[in-house]
C-alpha positions in Angstrom: 25.1 10.6 -14.9 26.8 8.9 -11.9 25.2 10.8 -9.1 21.9 11.1 -7.6 19.5 13.6 -9.3 18.2 16.4 -7.1 14.8 18.2 -7.4 12.1 20.0 -5.7 8.7 18.9 -7.1 5.0 19.7 -6.5 3.6 16.7 -8.0 1.3 15.3 -6.6 2.6 16.9 -3.4 5.7 18.7 -2.3 8.7 16.4 -2.9 12.3 17.1 -1.7 14.3 14.7 -3.8 17.9 14.0 -3.6 20.8 12.3 -1.7 21.4 13.8 1.9 18.0 15.6 2.1 17.0 13.8 5.2 19.0 16.6 6.9 16.2 18.9 6.1 13.6 17.0 8.2 13.4 19.4 11.2 12.9 22.4 8.9 10.1 20.7 7.0 8.3 19.6 10.3 8.3 23.2 11.3 7.1 24.4 7.9 3.9 22.2 8.2 3.4 23.0 12.0 4.7 19.7 13.5 6.8 20.5 16.7 6.1 17.3 18.5 6.0 14.4 16.0 5.2 10.8 16.4 7.7 8.9 14.2 6.0 5.8 12.9 8.2 3.1 11.4 8.5 -0.7 11.4 10.5 -2.7 14.0 13.2 -3.6 11.7 14.0 0.1 11.0 13.5 1.3 14.6 16.8 0.4 15.8 18.9 1.5 12.8 21.4 4.4 12.8 19.3 6.4 10.3 16.4 6.7 13.0 18.9 7.5 15.8 20.5 10.2 13.7 17.0 11.6 12.9 16.1 11.8 16.5 19.4 13.6 17.4 18.9 16.2 14.6 15.1 16.7 15.6 16.1 17.2 19.2 18.7 19.8 18.4 16.3 21.7 16.2 13.7 21.8 19.1 11.4 19.2 17.4 11.6 16.2 19.8 10.1 13.0 18.5 8.7 9.7 20.0 9.0 6.5 18.2 6.0 4.0 17.5 7.0 0.8 15.8 4.4 -1.7 16.9 3.3 -2.7 13.4 3.4 -5.8 11.2 4.7 -6.0 7.7 1.2 -6.1 6.5 -0.4 -3.7 9.0 -3.6 -4.6 10.9 -6.3 -2.6 12.6 -4.7 -3.1 16.0 -1.5 -1.4 14.8 -3.5 1.7 13.8 -5.4 1.7 17.1 -2.3 1.5 19.2 -0.6 4.2 17.1 -3.6 6.6 17.5 -3.6 5.9 21.3 0.1 6.8 21.4 -0.4 10.0 19.4 -3.3 11.1 21.6 -1.6 10.3 24.9 1.6 12.0 23.8 -0.2 15.0 22.6 1.7 14.7 19.3 0.7 17.3 16.7 1.8 15.4 13.5 3.4 12.2 12.1 6.7 11.3 10.5 5.8 8.3 8.5 9.1 6.4 7.8 9.8 3.3 6.0 8.4 1.0 3.3 4.7 0.4 2.7 4.0 -0.7 6.3 5.4 2.3 8.0 4.1 4.8 5.5 0.6 3.4 5.3 0.2 2.9 9.1 1.7 6.4 9.8 -0.8 8.0 7.3 -3.9 6.2 8.7 -2.9 7.0 12.3 -2.6 10.7 11.4 -6.0 10.4 9.5 -7.7 8.8 12.5 -6.2 11.1 15.1 -9.3 13.3 15.3 -12.0 11.0 14.0 -14.9 9.7 16.0 -16.1 7.0 13.7 -14.5 3.5 13.4 -11.8 3.2 10.8 -13.6 0.8 8.6 -16.2 3.5 8.1 -13.7 5.2 5.9 -13.0 2.3 3.4 -12.5 3.4 -0.1 -16.1 2.7 -1.1 -18.1 5.3 -3.0 -18.1 8.6 -1.0 -17.4 7.1 2.4 -14.4 9.5 2.7 -16.9 12.4 3.2 -17.8 10.9 6.6 -14.4 12.2 8.0 -13.8 15.3 9.9 -11.0 16.9 7.7 -9.9 19.1 10.7 -9.2 16.1 12.7 -6.4 14.8 10.3 -2.9 15.5 11.6 -0.1 16.5 9.2 2.2 13.9 7.7 5.8 14.2 6.5 6.7 11.0 4.6 10.2 9.5 4.4 10.4 6.4 2.1 13.1 3.8 2.7 12.1 1.5 -0.2 11.4 2.0 -3.8 8.1 0.0 -4.1 4.7 1.0 -2.8 5.1 4.7 -3.5 2.8 5.3 -0.6 4.5 8.6 0.3 2.7 10.1 -2.8 -0.7 8.3 -2.3 -3.9 9.3 -0.5 -4.7 6.0 1.0 -3.4 3.3 3.4 -3.9 -0.4 3.1 -4.8 -2.1 6.4 -5.7 -5.8 7.0 -8.9 -6.6 8.8 -7.9 -9.6 10.7 -11.5 -10.6 11.5 -12.0 -11.3 7.7 -8.5 -11.7 6.5 -9.0 -9.0 3.9 -7.0 -6.0 3.0 -8.9 -2.8 3.0 -8.1 0.6 1.5 -8.7 3.6 3.9 -8.9 6.8 1.8 -9.2 10.5 2.1 -7.8 13.3 -0.1 -6.1 14.9 2.9 -4.2 11.8 3.7 -1.6 12.8 1.2 1.6 13.7 3.1 2.3 17.4 3.1 6.0 16.9 2.3 8.0 14.0 1.1 11.6 13.6 1.7 12.9 11.2 -1.0 16.5 10.5 0.0 18.0 7.7 -1.9 20.7 7.2 0.7 18.1 5.9 2.9 17.4 2.9 0.6 21.0 1.8 0.2 20.8 -0.7 3.1 17.9 -2.6 1.5 19.0 -6.2 0.8 19.0 -7.4 -2.9 15.8 -9.6 -2.5 13.8 -6.8 -1.1 15.2 -4.3 -3.6 14.0 -6.7 -6.4 10.5 -7.3 -4.7 9.9 -3.6 -4.0 11.1 -2.7 -7.5 8.7 -5.2 -9.0 5.9 -3.7 -7.0 6.7 -0.3 -8.4 6.5 -1.9 -11.9 3.2 -3.6 -11.2 1.7 -0.2 -10.2 2.8 1.4 -13.4 1.8 -1.6 -15.5 -1.7 -2.0 -14.1 -2.3 1.8 -14.2 -1.2 1.8 -17.9 -3.5 -1.1 -18.7 -6.5 0.1 -16.7 -9.5 1.2 -18.9 -10.6 4.8 -19.1 -9.1 7.9 -20.5 -6.2 9.3 -18.4 -3.2 10.3 -20.6 -1.5 12.0 -17.6 -1.5 8.6 -15.7 -0.4 6.7 -18.9 2.5 9.0 -19.6 3.7 8.8 -16.0 3.3 4.9 -16.0 5.4 4.3 -19.1 8.2 6.4 -17.9 8.1 4.7 -14.6 8.4 1.4 -16.3 11.4 2.6 -18.3 13.2 3.7 -15.2 12.5 0.2 -13.6 13.9 -1.5 -16.8 17.0 0.7 -16.8 17.8 0.7 -13.1 16.2 -2.1 -11.0 18.8 -4.7 -11.9 21.6 -2.2 -11.3 20.2 -1.4 -7.8 19.9 -5.2 -7.0 23.5 -5.8 -8.3 25.0 -3.0 -6.3 23.0 -1.6 -3.5 25.4 1.4 -3.2 24.6 2.5 -6.7 23.0 5.9 -5.7 21.9 6.8 -9.2 20.1 3.5 -9.7 18.5 3.9 -6.2 17.4 7.4 -6.9 15.8 6.5 -10.2 14.0 3.6 -8.6 12.7 5.9 -5.8 11.2 8.1 -8.5 9.8 5.3 -10.3 8.0 4.1 -7.2 6.4 7.5 -6.7 5.4 7.6 -10.3 3.6 4.3 -9.9 1.5 5.5 -7.0 0.8 8.8 -8.8 -0.3 6.8 -11.9 -2.6 4.3 -10.3 -5.1 6.8 -9.4 -6.4 5.7 -12.8 -6.8 2.2 -11.5 -5.2 -1.1 -10.7 -6.3 -4.6 -11.7 -6.1 -8.4 -11.2 -2.5 -8.5 -10.2 -3.4 -6.7 -7.0 -6.7 -8.5 -6.7 -4.9 -11.9 -6.8 -2.1 -10.6 -4.5 -4.2 -9.1 -1.7 -5.8 -12.3 -0.4 -2.5 -14.2 -0.6 -0.8 -11.4 1.5 -3.6 -11.1 3.9 -3.9 -14.8 4.8 -0.2 -15.9 4.3 1.5 -12.6 5.2 3.7 -12.7 2.0 5.6 -9.7 0.8 3.2 -7.6 -1.3 5.7 -6.7 -4.0 6.9 -10.2 -4.4 3.4 -11.5 -4.6 2.6 -9.0 -7.3 5.6 -10.1 -9.2 4.5 -13.7 -9.0 1.0 -12.9 -10.2 2.1 -10.6 -13.0 2.6 -12.9 -16.1 -0.5 -14.9 -15.4 -2.7 -11.8 -15.3 -1.0 -10.4 -18.4 -2.0 -13.6 -20.3 -5.5 -13.4 -19.1 -5.9 -9.8 -20.3 -4.1 -10.4 -23.5 -7.0 -9.7 -25.9 -7.8 -6.3 -24.2 -4.3 -5.0 -23.8 -2.1 -6.4 -26.7 -2.1 -3.1 -28.7 -1.3 -1.1 -25.6 1.5 -3.5 -24.5 3.0 -3.3 -28.2 3.2 0.5 -27.8 4.8 0.0 -24.4 7.3 -2.5 -25.8 8.4 -0.1 -28.4 8.8 2.7 -25.8 11.0 0.4 -23.7 13.1 -0.5 -26.7 12.4 -4.2 -26.4 14.0 -6.5 -29.2 10.5 -7.8 -30.0 7.9 -5.0 -29.7 4.6 -7.0 -29.3 2.8 -8.6 -26.5 4.8 -11.9 -26.6 8.0 -9.9 -26.6 6.9 -8.0 -23.5 5.7 -11.1 -21.7 9.0 -12.8 -22.5 10.9 -9.9 -21.1 8.9 -9.9 -18.0 9.5 -13.7 -17.5 13.2 -13.2 -18.1 13.4 -10.2 -15.7 11.7 -12.2 -12.9 14.2 -15.0 -13.5 17.2 -12.8 -13.3 15.9 -11.2 -10.1 15.2 -14.7 -8.7 11.5 -14.1 -8.2 9.5 -17.3 -7.4 7.7 -18.6 -10.5 4.4 -19.7 -8.9 2.0 -19.1 -6.0 2.9 -22.6 -4.8 6.3 -21.2 -4.1 4.8 -18.7 -1.7 2.8 -21.4 0.2 -0.4 -21.3 -1.7 -2.3 -24.6 -1.6 -5.0 -25.9 -3.9 -7.7 -25.9 -1.2 -7.2 -22.2 -0.7 -8.1 -21.1 -4.2 -11.9 -21.1 -4.0 -11.8 -18.9 -1.0 -9.1 -16.6 -2.5 -11.1 -16.2 -5.7 -14.1 -15.1 -3.8 -11.9 -12.5 -1.9 -10.2 -11.3 -5.1 -13.5 -10.7 -7.0 -14.6 -8.2 -4.4 -11.2 -6.6 -3.8 -11.5 -2.9 -4.7 -8.8 -3.3 -7.4 -10.8 -5.7 -9.4 -13.0 -3.1 -11.0 -9.9 -1.7 -12.8 -8.9 -4.9 -14.6 -9.1 -4.5 -18.4 -11.2 -7.8 -18.6 -14.0 -8.2 -16.3 -13.1 -10.8 -13.6 -15.5 -12.4 -11.2 -15.0 -15.3 -9.1 -14.6 -17.9 -12.0 -12.1 -15.8 -13.7 -10.1 -15.1 -10.6 -10.2 -18.8 -9.9 -8.9 -19.5 -13.4 -5.9 -17.1 -12.9 -5.2 -18.5 -9.4 -5.0 -22.0 -10.9 -2.6 -21.0 -13.6 -0.4 -19.1 -11.2 -0.4 -22.1 -8.7 0.6 -24.4 -11.4 2.9 -22.2 -13.6 0.6 -22.5 -16.6 1.0 -19.7 -19.3 
């Protein structure tokens, strides 16, 4: 196959997948009752031709849009508050969430908060806090991903940074799932090689941690292992040739598979990554990629058998834990991923604070080996000094 695959899926939401399908945007807006959308995206995408083209096609179809792009690469509460104010003042009836993780997460949370009366932090993903929300106040969302990493377009949550505590918090509600996803790999073609690598490793981290998370969820496990196979086969191709539309398409699918699988759980890769990203504003996927081998090593006794099965599925030359870890290290090297947290600006005097933050991160509970503050500190120390 040398062309982009095409498909219409209903898993876990309606997905219109294939090259050129962004042309269907106006029709899908109308199908979900959006006639005056707020298009939420990041500042880097806001001025690109793809956005201008979308505005022209929406206008011609009688679905005029207004853009909102006041958001950071790691979105903060103020970005959501400003977006909600723009949605309400413009009397918009829905959101087009467009971009990578920042645009998608912010767009989803803006739509979620559109009709809520309680503060956003009251809907953090803790226990049954989501039941506090008024479901009738949630505006519909159409998601348009432009990166193959977070998979936020097929998720029911958004990650927003609380700047008062420098912590990343997950805002969750089942109805935050976009009504329709337009997954057009042509929109990912312009992503630079280093961001293609970083976002691709994010997709891999989602699949890997979902697969390793404890608990019985064979559906998630199956999605995760196939997602990892797609990353193995196509990430380096997408990095080497950004116009390889087949590779771009398969990576887009792998990204969505990661976010579908991690309903089973995530783990310490994300627990370590979130404080670093919240404090130092590092790229989330890149930070996950740096943390990955150190967390694998920490979890070894609990996951060795599962990793051996995964290694066999991936067709690795050495189908055991060490063979998989070596392959991860070699992949990172070929993709020019930094080797340690020191390379991302982390300092020794930050580790105690980071360990405390990581231990209470919502992803910590999904780690295969129980990890509190001492264990997180141990992994941070290994990742800072490159000790495996």
